N, C-alpha and C positions, 0 to 999 in steps of 0.2 A: 436359589429361589424358584419356586414352582410356577410354571405358566398355567393358564386356564385349560389348556390342552392336556398338560401333565396331570392336573387335578381330576379331570374327567377320566383319563385313561386309568390313573390309579384307583379311583373309586370303583370303576368297572372291574378292574383287576382283583381288588379287595372282595368283591361280591362273589367273583368266580371262584377265588381260592377258598372262601367260606363253603361254597358248595362241593368243591372237589380240589384235590391236590395233583399236580402234574407228576407224571410217572418218572420224569427225569429228575433225579435228586438234587443236582446242581441247579437246574431251572427253578425247582419248587423253592429251595432255600433262598436263592437269590431274589425271586418274586416276593416271598414272604417278608424278607428283610426290608425290600424297597417300600412295600405298602405299610409295614409297621412304622418305619422311620418317618414316612409321610404323615401317617396318623398321629405319631408323637408331635411333629411339628405343627400340625393343625391344632392340636388340643392345648400343648403347653406354651407355644410361642404365639399362635394366632387366636387362642381362647375360642376356637370354633370347632368342636369335636365333629369329626365327619362320620364316624362309626358309634354305634351303641357299645356300651360296655362289654355285653355278651359277645358281639361281633369281633370287637378288638381281642377279648380273651381267647376266643376260638382261634384266631390267627397266630397269637402268641404261643399258645400250647401246641399248635401244629409245628411251628418252627423250633421249639424247645424239644419236642419229641423227635424230629428228624435230626437235631444236633446230637441227641443223646444216642440215637441209633448209629449215626455216622459221625463220630468224633472228628474225623478229618476235615469236615465241613465247617467246624467251629472257627471263627476268626475274632480277632480282638474288637472290631467295630460292630459285631452283631448286637442287635438290641437285647439279647439274652445276657450279654456280658457287661452291660451297664445299667444304670438306674433309670433314668428318663432324661429328656431333652429340656431345654428352654430356660434362657435368662433374658430379661429385657435389659436395656441400657440405661434405665433411669436411675438405678441405685447401685452403689459399689458392690462387687461381688465379695462374698465371704465364704470361707470353708467351714463345713459343719464339723463338729468334734467327732461325730460318728455319722456315717452316711445315712440318709433318710431313705431306707428301701421302700419298695411297693409291697403290697400284699397280694398273695395268690388269691384267686376268687373261686367261690363254689355258688351253686345255684339251686341245689336240691339235697335231700337227705342222703342220696347215694354218695354224693361228692363229700359230704361230711363224714360219712362212715369211712371212706377212703383216707380221708385226712386223719381220722382217728387211727386207723391201721398203721399208717406211715409213722405217726408220732410214737406209737408203742414200739415199733421196730427200731426207731432211732434211740429211744430212751431206754430200751432194754427192760420194759416193765410192762404189765397189763393193767397197772393202776396209774391213771393220770387225772389230775384235777384241772378242769378248764374254768377260765373266766370268760364271761360273754358281756359285751358292752356295746351300746349303739355306734354305728359308724356315720358320723356327722358329715353332712354334705356342705362343705365349705371350702376354705383355703388353708392349706397346711402351713404351720409355722414352727420355728425352733427358737427356744429361749435359753440364754445362758445367764446364770446367776453366779456371782463370785462373792465369797464371804457375806452372802445374805442379801446382796444387791443385784437387780437385774442390769446387766451391762450390755446385753446385746439381743436383738430380735432380728429374725431373718425368715424369708420365705423358703420354700422347699427347693425352688430352682431346679437343678438337674439331679438333686439328691446328694451330690458331693459338694457343690458350690450353690450357695444361696444368695439372695439379694438382701443387703443389710437395710432394715426399715425400722430401726430402733424407735425413732421419733414418732412414727405411726403407731407402733405397738403400745406406746406409753399413752396413747389416746383411748385405749380399751380399758375402761375403769374396772372391769371384772378381773384384770391381770394385776396382781400385786406387784408393786415396785420393789418391794423388799420382803424377806421371809426369815424366820429363825431357824435356817438350816444348821447354824452353828451348834445347837443344842445335841445334834447327833454327829458333831465334829465333821460334817459335810463341808468341804470348801468350795470347789467349783462343781456345777451341776448343769446338765443340759436337759431341757424338758420339751417334749414334742406335744403339739396339740392342733386344734382346728379353730380358725376364726369364722364365726357364723353370725347371722343376723336373726333375731327373734322374729317369728312370724308376724306378730302384731306390729312390731317396729317397721318391718319391711312393708306391710300393707298401708300403714299410716304414711310412710315416707312416699309411696307412690301415689297415694290420694293427694298429697301436697303437691307433688310434681304435676299431676293431671290439672289441678285447681289452678297452677301457675302457668298452665299452657304448654308443660314439658312432657317430653315422652317418658313413659314409666320405665323403670329398670326391669330387665328381663327376668331374673329369678334371684333368690337369696344368695345361691352359690357364686354366680358371676358378680353380683353386687358386692360380695365380701372380697373376692379376689380382686376386683377392679379397685375397690376402695383402698386396699393395702398399697396400691401403686400410685396413689394420688400424692403429688409432691408436696401439697400444703397440709400439714397436720391439722390446722383448724378445720379445714373441709372434711378430713377423716373424722374428727371429733363429732361432726354433725350427724354423720351416719349412725351413731349409737351401736357400734359393732360389739359383739360378745365373743367370749373364747371358751373352749372346752380343752382341757389339758389331760392327756390320757396315757402319757409314757414318759419315764425317766430313762433316757438313753445313755447317760454317762454321769459319773460323779467321782470325786476324789475325797478321800478321808485322810486324816493325819496319821492313823496307823495302818493305812491300806487294808482295813478289814471291813467286811460288809455289816452295816449297822442292822440290828435286829428288825428295825422297821422296814428294811429293804431286802427281805428274803423271798418274798412272793410279789407278783404283780398286784394281786388284791390288796396286799397291805400297803404297797407303795402308793396307790391311788388314794387309799384312805389317809395315808400320811400327808400327801399333798393337800388333801381337803382339809385336814386338821390344821394346816399352815395357812388357810385362807385362799387356796387356789380353786378355781372352777374346775370340777372334774365330773366324770360320769358315775361318781360314787353311789348315788341313789338309784341309778338304773342298772348298776353292775350286778351280775349274779354268778355264784360258783356251782359247778356241777362235778359230781365224781364219776360221770359216765356221758358217753356221747349221746345216748337216748334222750338224757334230760336236756341237753344242749338243743337236740332237734325239735323237741316239743316247744322249748321256749322260743326258738326262732319262729315256729308256726304261730305260736300266741302273740309275740310281739309284732309281727307284721300287721296283724289285724288292728292293732291300736297305735300304729306308727304315727298317725295323724294327731294323737292326744299330746305328743310332745311339743313343747314351744320352739324347737328348732327342726329344720328338715333333716331327715335321716334317709340314707338310701340303702341300709343294710345293717348287719351286725358283725362285730369282730370277735372271733373265738381265739383265745390265747392259752397256751399252757400256762398254769398258774405259777409254778416253782421256778425261781430264776436259775438255780443250779441245773435243773432239767433243761431249761432253755439253752443255757451254755453248751451243755453236752450235744444237744440237737443241732446247734449252729444255724447257718444261714447260706443261701446261694448268693450270687452277685445281684440278684433281682429281688428276693425276698426272704424273710426269716422262715425256717422249716417249722417253727413252733407257734405260728399264727396263720390265720386265714380269714378272709372276708366272705361272709354269706350275703350275697346281693338280693335285694327284693326284686319283685317283678318290675320290669321297666315302666317308666312313666314318661318315656319319650318314644316318639315314632316318626315315621315319615308318611305323608300323605300328598295328595295333589290338590292345589287350589283351582277350585272349579269356577268360582264366581265371587264377586263382592257386592253386598247389598248395603244400602245407606239408610240408617235409622235415625229418627228424629227424637230426641229426649225432652224431658219436662222443661229444661231451661232453654231449648231450641237448638242445643248442640247437635250437629249431625255426625254420627259415628259410623265408620265403615265397619262392616262385619263380614268376615271371610267365611265362605261356604266351601268346605273341603270333603274330600271323599271320606265317609266314615271310617274311623279308626279307633280301636279300644286302646285306652291309655289308663293304667292304674284302676281298672275295674269299671271304667266309664267309657261309653262310646262318644267320641267327639265329632261333631258335625259343623258347629259354629263357633267361631273365634273373634272376639272384638279386636279391631286393629286400632282402636283409640282415636287416632286422627290422621290427617294427610301426611304429616311429617313422618309418622312411623312407616307408612307405605314407602316413602322416598328413602328414609335412612336404611330399611331392609332391602330396598329394591325389588319389591315384590311384583309379580306378573301374573295374569290369569294363565293358568297351565303349568305354572311352576311346581317342582317337587319341593316341599317345604318340611322342615323339622318342627314337630309340634310337641310341646312339653306340658305336663300338668304336674304341679308340685303341691302336694297337701291339698289344702282347701282352696288354693288359689285358682282363679278362673284359667282354663287352658289358654296357652298364647303361642304364637308362631315365633320360634327362636330365629330362623334364618331361612332363606331360600337356597337351594343347591344350584346355584347358577351354572356350575360346571356340567350340569346335566341337561341344560337347555337344548331344544331341537331347533330353534328358530320360529316355532309356531306360537310362542307365548305372545300374550298381549299386554300392553301397558294398562294400568288401572286408571281410568278417568274419573276424577273427583267431580261431582256435580256442581253447577254454579247456581242452581235454583232448588228450593225445598222439594224434596221427594214426595211430600204430603200435600202442600198447598201451592207449590210452583212459584212462590215468591222468591225474590233474589236473596241468596245468602250473603252474610256479611262476615268480616273477620277483624278482630281487634288486632292491632300490631303486636301486642304483648302476650297474645295467646296462639295456641296452635290450632284451636277447634274453629270451624266455620259454624255459624249460627243462622238459624231462621228467626227473624226479629218480629214476625207477625204474631201478635198475641192471641189472635183467634185461629191460628193453625190447628186443625182439628186433632192431630196427634199430640201436640203440646197440651191442648184442653184435656184430653183423655188422661195422660200422664199426671197432670196436676191434680186431677180428682183422685186418681189412685194414690198419689202421695198424701193427699188430704185425709184420706179414709184410713191410712195405714196405722199400725198399732202404736208406733211412737208418737204419731201426730193426734188425730181425733178419735182413733181407735174404734171405728165403726166395724165391728166383727161381723162376719157372714156375708160381707160384700165381696171384697177380694178383687184382684186385678182383672180376672177373666170375666167376673160379672159386670164390672164397671164398663169394660169394653163392649160387652153384650148390650147393656143398656144404651150406651152411647150410640152404637151402630144402629140400634132400633129407634132412636129418637126419643127414648124414655129418659134420658139424662143429657143435658146440654152443657151445664156448667156446675160449679161448686154449690151455688145456692139452690140449684135444681134438686139436689139430694133431699131437701126438706119439703118438697112437694111431689114426690113421685106418684105416678098413676098406679096404684097397687092393683087395681082391677086388671089392668093390662099385664102386670107382673105374674098375677095368679094364672094367666092363660099360657105363660112359658113353661116349658118342661123343667122339673127340678125345683120348683117353688110351690110348696104345700102351705097350708095355713100355719103351721108351726114355724117353718123357716121365715115366712113373711112377718109373723108377730115378733120372732127374735130380732129380725132385721129393723123393723120399726122401732123397737125398744133401743136398739143399739144406736140408731140415728137420733132418737129423742135424747139419749144419754149424752151424746156428743155436744149438745147445746150447753151443757154444764161443765164442759171441760175448762180447765184454767187458761188464762190468757196466753201463756208460754206455749202451750200446745197448739192453740190457734195460729199464733205467729210462725211456729215451725211448719204447721200444716199448710200455710199459704204459699210455701215453696219458694220463698225469697232466695235469690241466688247468694251463696256463700253463708247462709244462716243455717247452722245446725241447732241441735237441741239446746246446747249450753248457751250459745249466743241468743237463741230466742228468750231463755230465761233472763239473761241480762237485760235484753230489750223490754221485757214484760215488767221487770222489777223498776224500770226507770220512769214509768208513766202511770197515770191513774186510769186513762181510757186510751184505747188504741188510736183514737183520732188525734191525740196529743202529737203523734208523729207527723201530722200534716204540717205542723209548723217548725219541725226540726230540720235543719240543714246539715250538710256533711260535716262541718266544723263541730257543731253540737254533739252529733252522733259519735264523733271521734274521741270525745272526752269520756265515753263509757269504757268500763274495764275491758281490755283485750279487743276492742274494736278498732280496727285500722282503717286507713282511707278507702281500701278496696271494698270492704264490707260496708262501711259508712255510705259509699257512693251507691252501692246497690240498694241499700235499705231506703235511702233518700228517694231514689228513682222509683222504687216501688210505690211509696206512699204519696208521691206527688203526681201519681198517674191518675187520670180522672176515672178510667175504667175500673181500676182497683178500688178507689173510693167508693164508687157505686156498688161494687160487689160487697163491700163491708157493710154498707147501708142495708142492703138486702138480707145479709146474714143477721143483722140486729133486728130487723123486722120479723125474722123467723124465730126470734127468741134466743139467739146465741149469746154467750157471755163475752163481751168485748172489753171487760173492766178488769183491772188488777185488784183483786180483792183485799190485798194487803197493803195498798198504798193510799194514804190520806184517809183510810177508814179503819176497819178492823185489822188489828196487827196480827202477825203470826203468833200463834200460841204453841207451848210445848217445852219440855225440858231444855231443848237446844235452841229456843227462839234467840235470834240475834247472832247466832254462831254460823260461821262460814266454812265450808268444806270444799276440799279438791282431792281427786283420786288420781294417782299415777301408778304405772306398772300393771302387771297382769294379776287380777284378783282370782283366788283359787276356790272360794267358797261360795261365790255369788257373782252375777253379772254386774258390771259397773253401774247399769242403769237401775238394778235393784238396790244397790248400796246408796245410790242417790236418792231414791224413792224413800229409803228407810231414814235418811238424814232429814229429808223434807217433811216426812210425816211427824217428826219430833220438833218441827219449827225451824230447823236449819235451812240454810240456802247454799246453793253451789255456785262457786267461781270457776272461771275458765283458765285462770292463770294465777301463778304465784305472785303476791303482792303484800304490802303492809296490812291489807284488809283481810287476809286470810288467817283464820284461826287454827284449822286442822288440815294436815296433809296426811291422807291416808296411803300407805305405801304397799304396793303389791310386789310380786316378783320382777326383776329386771327393771327396777325404777330408774329413770334417767335424769336429765337435767333440772327438772322440777324439784327433785329431792336435793340437788346440790344448791340450788337457788334458795330453798327454804332453809337449809343449814346456814347459809351466809346471812340471811336475814336475822335469824337468831330469836325471832319473835313468834314462830310457827310451831305449834305443837305437832310432832311427828308421830303418827299412830300405825301399828301393824294392823293387819286385817282383824285379827283377834281383839285387840285393843278397841277397835272402832266398834265391833259388835258388842263388847262388854259396855261401851259408852251409850249406845242407843238402847240397849235392853236394861240399863241400870234402873 
């Protein structure tokens, strides 16, 4: 077990070895082995990587090079002579049928050209066909199928022994429990892959955790790895994991001959895909020269964020299996494959300060201010810390050296602090007891992690509520925007939501950037907002826990918004998908006298507070009376656009699967809603194309 002093010493030693290598060979080899073993322990056992991939690879290559130059320095316990470290004690160990080796890494075109040269030398030919596929950033797994049925699932572990997690693997619905391998006389087969989380699923899960007052998960990779080690399979199922299977590592046949479908890597992936396995078949490409590979790597890195899962590079493999066998492998990696790593999206920086910001609902959010650092093409200066619990859990202090990560479109976050680098001058972060904006005392619900300012007249909250009210998905007052709302608010031209409808336009005309045309357009947008449907108004009011779908449910339940004045929590809870927490928030809003006064003022300004389709004119259109729900990722349109198309034809949108649902429209990576709809048996399940045909018929 390493002490804090050991960790600090080894971190500094690693940085020193990256910069230069000791002249004494024995000392150099000993130091490199020590820091690599330590890094392996931090990464595989503690799940807390200390070095970036590039730094680790630099050290590993130095050790490997020295051992090649001085064979007498090679020992059995050298990191180059084994795969990797790390087994937890939660699950029983199990041996892989074939060791799960690592991949050698490359970072530029020169590295790939060198890989091509070595492959040609080993294969004894100038013509090699390569396969290129995404390198998914998740948790490695190994699956064993016998006579067509999955009998075992395991983590990578140390590459030779893994952890047996079959019960958890069975919760991943994209992994078939059986497949028709027998048609090719394949008996036992071992398949390698990666467990991943869809970006949208990960974002939604974190939003749910934040709404429940819990700390968000760090990133999709750590979330996938951690989920696989949860002892309760039911909890695993809730995380909606996915998998990508990318390699057949072992198989047996009745006649000991290789089936025609398994002569190349490309064909084997297409073969798995044909059997119903999730593979990178659609993203995989073949090239007959390394120049094509290099160009593809450059092009793919630009569009890496378009993929539904996180990727941190590409994997280049010699396509022909006979050629792979001829080239062989080292104890660390196959010689016929290499990883091309994308530019790092993780970096270290210094935590300079923490500011506290007040949001629309009064929640006070700590925001870290760090030394500017470029990550993935973006310079990061500010990072949300979400709540006080995150600060405590990560043990963050002013002056800490912190690891910052940016994954895809996800907002940058602090992974951890490097406590071993502290000098003693770091300061604890003091969470305020009063609102930073209005100085009122903060309050905290026992069931939540966030501290809140409950002063409804807090100036920052008022401005944020106006910004939300004017947003595209609410009242859609185009041309105003958050910056202009704040400007008007600070100048006294705007004090509350009703104030939007009697702005002093003469005063606005004297401000820079507001000409006659922009003012005319803004006036028209404000006037148009008066005619928005009731659901948009309810959403725009910013009632806590009320999103767009819930706002539609509420709007469809009343004739006039004042009807809610007489509704209590019990009655609100009878509405579709409205639980006690949402019902309590809605009741509290409409029972507040200040909010009622605001609604009276809005009605006097001419706003629509009536549900046009209840108790009066009914919805018209070919889909009138039909209900819709969308699940999964739509590829041809945004979900909001699809909902609008259904509503334009008279349909209505539900927020959950029930006996009242007519159509469930299913996109990619659909989850529990699809399974629930199938069990009901009364719901028509449509693909995206079928939905488009329906609304366009």
